[in-house]
N, C-alpha and C positions, 0 to 999 in steps of 0.2 A: 576268608576272615584277617584283620588289618587290626594290628598289634600298635598300639594308640600312641604309646613311648616312644615306638620310627618316626610312625606322622607323624606326630609334636613339634621332635628333632627334625624332619627334614621343614614339614614349616614356617620354622622357629629358622632354620637357617635361609628358606627365600628372602623372610620381610631379611636378616641380617645384609644377605648379600646385593638386597637393594638397597640397603645404610641408616636401616633401622636401628638403630642402639637394642644391644644383647636382651634389656629389660624386655625393652618392650615388642623387641619379634617374640619374645617368650613367653611374654604376656597372651599376645595379638591371638600365638598356637594355640595357646592352651583352651585358650577363648572358642577354638571353633573346635576344635577336641572336644570341647564339651558339650559343644552341637551333638556333635558322632555321639556322641557314649552316653546321652538321653534320646537318642533316636530323632534329633530332630536334624536332617542330614538339607535340610535345606537351606540352610545357618552357616552348618558347618565346611568339608574341606569345598564343595561345594562354590563357596565366595571365592575364595585363595584368585580367581580367574579375572574377576570382575572385578579384584581390589586392586589390582596388579596392570590389570585395563588402564585403569583412573592413573593412576603415578604416571604407566607409560607414556597418558595424554598429558598427567601438570594438572592433574585434577585434584593432587592428594598429595600435601607433604610431609614427607617422608621421618623427617627429625621437629616434629614440633613441638611451640612452644604453650608449653597447657597457665592456665595462669588464669586465676581470684579477677577477677574487674571489677565487681561490687560483692560489699558482706556486711551482713552483721552477722551480730552473734549464732543466730541458729539461721542464717540461711546466708545462698551465696549465686549466682552467677557466673559460669565460669567459658573462657573462650575457650575454647581447645585447638586452635590456628589450621585449619585445617587442614587437624593430623586421621588416624583411618583411628575411624570410629572405637575399632577393639579396644587402640592401644592409650584413647579421650577418655572413654567411660570408668572403665577402674578408677582412674586418678580421680574423679568428681564424684566417685559412692566412695572413695577412700574418706575425701573433705566433705561429705555428708554423717558418714559414721564421726571421724575426729570432732564435727560440731554435737552432736547428740553425745558422745559423752561429757562435752561440758554442762550442755546448757541440756540435757534431754528430747530434743528430736535435731533435723540435721534436714535441713531440704537443700536439693544447690541444681539449678536446671543451669544447660550448656547450648552455649551457639557454637558454628560454624567445626562444624562435628561431622561426620558418616554415618552411612549402618557403623550398625552396634553387632552385629549382633542377636544371638540371644537373649535377648531382657531380664527372664530368670534368672541369668551368671551371677550378675549384679542384683538385685534381687536376695541373692540367698548370702551373697557376702558382708551380714549383717548379722545373721542366725547366728555366729560363733561368737560375737557381740551381746547375745540374750539383747537381741534387740529383732524388730520386725521392718525388714527391707520393703519397698515400693519401686517399681524403678514404670519409665512411658521411654518412647522415643515415635519422633514425626517419622515419615516416609515418603520416598517418592509416592507424586500422584498417582493414580492407577483405580483408583473407585470413587464409583459416583456414588452421590449422595441420592436418597429417597425420592423417586421421581425422575430424576435427571439422565446425562448421557455425558453429562462431563465431567472427566476423569479431575480432582479435588483433594481430594484424600487419600493420603498413604494407608496402607493396613495396619498401622497404630496399637501397639503391641501396648498391655499393661505387663505387669507378673509381680506378687507379691509370694513374700514368702516369712510366713509366722512359729516361729520355734516352736517345742513342746519341750516333754518331760524325756518321755520313757519313749514313747513313738518318733514314726520318724515326721518332719517340721512338712509342716502344711507348704506346696508349693502352687501356685495357680499363673501359670504365665500364657499365655494367651493371645491370642493380634484379635478388633472390633472390627476383622471381616471373616464370613465361612471358611479360607481359604486367605497363603501368603501365599505371595508371587514367588517364592522360592518351588511352593508345594505345588504350582503349579509348571514348576516345568521340569521339576521332579518328574511326574506327572506325563507333561512330552516329551518326557525321557522315553520313559516307559509304552508311548505310544495307549496311556489309560484314558475315560471318558471323564468329565466335569465331571462333577453330579449337578441336576437342575438349582439352580440358587443360589448354583454359587461365580457365575459371570454373564455380565448382559454383551452383547455384539453394539456397534455402533452404531446403530440405530434404536438399541436398548431394548431387546429384546432379546430372551431366555438366553442361551449356549450353551450346547458342551467340550467346546471347542478348547485346553488351558492353557493354549496360542494362540487365547484370542485378546489379546493388548496386543502382536509386533500389529497387529489389520482393525484397530482405534476402539478396540473392543473395551470391557473393563471390568471390574471386578468388584462384586455386594456390599456393600454395608450387613453386619450381622442376619441375620435374622429372612437376607434374600428378596422377599418387596414387601409391601405394604399390610399384606394382614398378617405375615408372619412375626410380625417384633423389625421390618429395617429399619425404621425410623430411631430403635431403642438402639439398633448400631450405628444409625449415624449419629445419633445424638456420644453415645461412650468415642469414640475415631476423633469428635470433633471435641470436647472436653481433654482427650488425648496434643489434639493439634494446638487449642492454645496454652498449656500449662509448656508443651515440651520447646513453644516460639514466637507464642505473642507475650508471654514472661521475660522468658529469658535473651532479644531480639536477633531466632535466627528465624528462616524464611517457614513464613507456615503454607500451608495446602498445598494448591498449585504451582507455588513457587519454590517447592523444596527442592534442590538440587538430585537428580538423576543419579542413583548408584553401580546404576554399569555407563562404559562408557560410551557403549555405539546409541547410547541417545543425548541429542546434545541440551548442549547448558543452555535455560532459559535468559533472552537478553533482558530481563524484568526480574527484577531484584528487593524486595522490600524486606533484609535483615544479611544476617550470616550462615550460610550453610547447613546442614540437618542440626535440627533439635532435640535434647533429652531430658531427661527430668528421675532426681533421682529422691530416694525420701529414704533416712532412716529415726526409729523411733526407740529408746530406749525401755525394755517393758516397765523399768523401777520408776520411772519418772509415775508409772500411776500404780503398778501395785509392786509386790512385792517379787521378784520373775522365774518364785521359785512356786509362791500361787498360780500366777497365769498358767503357766507350761503344764503341771495339774492338771489345772479349767481347761487346757489347751487338749490334754490325752480325752479325759469326762468327753467333750470335745469331737473329738476323731474317731473316740471309740463306740459312742450312741452312733457316730454314719456309718460304722463299719460295719452295727448290725443292722443296719433300715433288711427288709424283706426285702432282696428282687424278686423282679418281676418272672412270670415262669418260664424258663427255658434261658431262661438271661446271665447271665458271666452279676458276681457280687458288685458289690455296693464300691465305689471307688471312692481314695483320699484325693483332692492333686493333689501332682506327684507322684504318686504311687505307681503313676507306666512305667516314669523317665527312668526315678534311682534305683527301679527293678531293672532296667536295659543298661543302664549304666553298671553295676555288679557283672552281673550277665561276659558284655564288653568289654570289663576292663578285665579279668578274671578269659574269657577265649577268644578278644578282638573282633572289630566288627566291622558291617559290610561296606562294602563301597561298588559302585553304579560304574561299569565297563567303561563308558562314556564319560566318567570325571577320573578316571584310573585314566584314559590318554593322555584326558590333560594337562597330571598331573607330571604324566611321561616328559611330553612337552615345554612343561615350564624347570622340570628338572636340567632337559637337551640344554634349553634355551641357557638360564644362568649359571651350567656347570654345575651342576649341584651331583652329588651320588641320589638314587634312586632307595625307596627303602627295600622293594622287592627282593 
């Protein structure tokens, strides 16, 4: 088990070493560690190697000038200047929050960014302001629409965070596919098979190979196949793609740049970089905040009391598992796969940074 403060310090030092300013470096490290603490290692320090490889190939700007390029009192379009998404996104969400403080709601669409880690982190930024947070991002195309073998969409996650009074907040953070690419990577590293309905081969046939993407296969939309509602997952992924890219001027669908350096940049571009979308809604723009949060407590308590199926665990509220893991991992440390440790040691040696063991 590894201490989160030590790893956060290490990751911060890596980002500073490649030229990021300390504030951005620390925020980027915090977001990667947040993924580990919340039990989402597919978006944690596993990604550091990918980010560095992109920077080394001059495909990411380590000193971006993140700026608003268009705005109204309640909306803005932000150009991320091709920066690390984990450093661009917090700034964009803060803009949405500040607009919500002024006029009730704030909506920010981002172009020219890159992979931004876990969507839930940014949605939860709104909670402490008595706001509801909403986050989306598109991603490089690995997902085939229902009935297709073409990879046209990303895993395109959605996150919504809603505060309560005495109960913990409701935090839904999910891909619009049965699995994220990073989790397939974790399965592959562990020698596991992917469940049927998660991926297909290059001919559109069901596959259990978690490494099938390297062989021309694709991730399926949420639902897996038409009979199990994959058309609904396809719709959700499409909505995210449009909100994050068509609305912002980022690349959409098959034109989104890859988040790993071993995949080439496409010859054709229809926009700028990867796109995100952020929303913040002030609760007291609808009703007194405490009245709403009391009702949220009742909502959460009602669902917690739902009778479980015989032999099954209790019914959970979105965010329960991640919150409980965060408490445990902050106290006792969190696990890292041996393959990730090896990668971090190589990074430490390469950039002449003390390792945390």
